[in-house]
C-alpha positions, 0 to 999 in steps of 0.5 A: 500500500505504501509503495503504491501511494509513493508511486502516485505521489511521485507521478503527481509531482512529476506532472506538476514539475513538467507543466510550466506556469506562466503569469502575465499582467494585462490592461483592458480599456474600452468605450461603448455606446448603447441605444434602447428601442423599447425592449431592444438594445443595440451596443457598439464598442471598441477595446484596446488591450495590452499584455506582457506586463502592459508593455505590448499591444495584445489586440484591438477590437470592435464589437456590435451587439443587440439584446432583446428583453424576453420577459421581466427576468429573461433576455437574449442577445447576439454579438459580433467582434472583429479583432486584430491579434498581435504576435510579438514573437513573430512580429505579425498579426492575425485578424479574427471574427467572433460571433456569439448568441446567448440568454441571461436570467436575472433576479433582484432581491433588496439591493442585490441583483443576481445574473447568470448568462450562458452563451454559445461562441465560435471564433475563426482560427488560422487555416491549419486549426479548427475554429474554436467553439465554446459554451461560456457561463458567467454568474454575477452578483451585483449590489446597488449603492444609491447616491443621489443620481450617481449610483455605485454598483460593486460586483463579483463574478465567476465565468468558465469556458467549456470548449466543444471541439477538440478538447471537450473540456473546461479550459479557462476560468475567470474570477472578477471583481469591480464596480460601475460608477454612474457619472450621470444619467447617460455616462458611466465608468467601470473599474475591474480586476480579473484573475484568469486561469487557463488549464488543461493544456501543456503550459498553464497560464495565469493572467492578472487583468486590470480594466477600465471602460467608459459607457454612454447610454443614448437612452 
């Protein structure tokens, strides 16, 4: 029994030793504009992202999306993203397209708001690779602090990515915390931090993502 346990322990330790863990600090910045027509809301946005400890342009992207309110608690939406992904090692870049559709459920109790979003996502990949497809699930708990007309909404969330093709497994998780600040009725700013963990791959990756975004609601 002791020999069997020792063998398993050595196997686990050798696996951990062979896997390389890389860490990186990133910065995400973005701006978006939204307009609501009854139960339908359109959003247009752009982002600029840095990686390699804020020293390198990771990607520049543009997005357009729509969300429809199905009922008091359910909504459905679709989103398209066009991005330029930069590769600092190859001194080159790739253009990618991403499309996703999903549904969201939310419920309010006291000053809290609980939301759960599930979406199906497909993204283009290089010719020699399969286009990755995912099921993404994100759970968020938000709290509303009323301060006259300038509400403050701190939040925490957890999200995981389940890859359907090739791997058929969960290979990424994100823990987030931050707050949204309403500057006035139409303008708001959001500050956040994301701990991202990519696993079930040869090299484990940990990302510390710091972000700020500015939103304009045209009402």
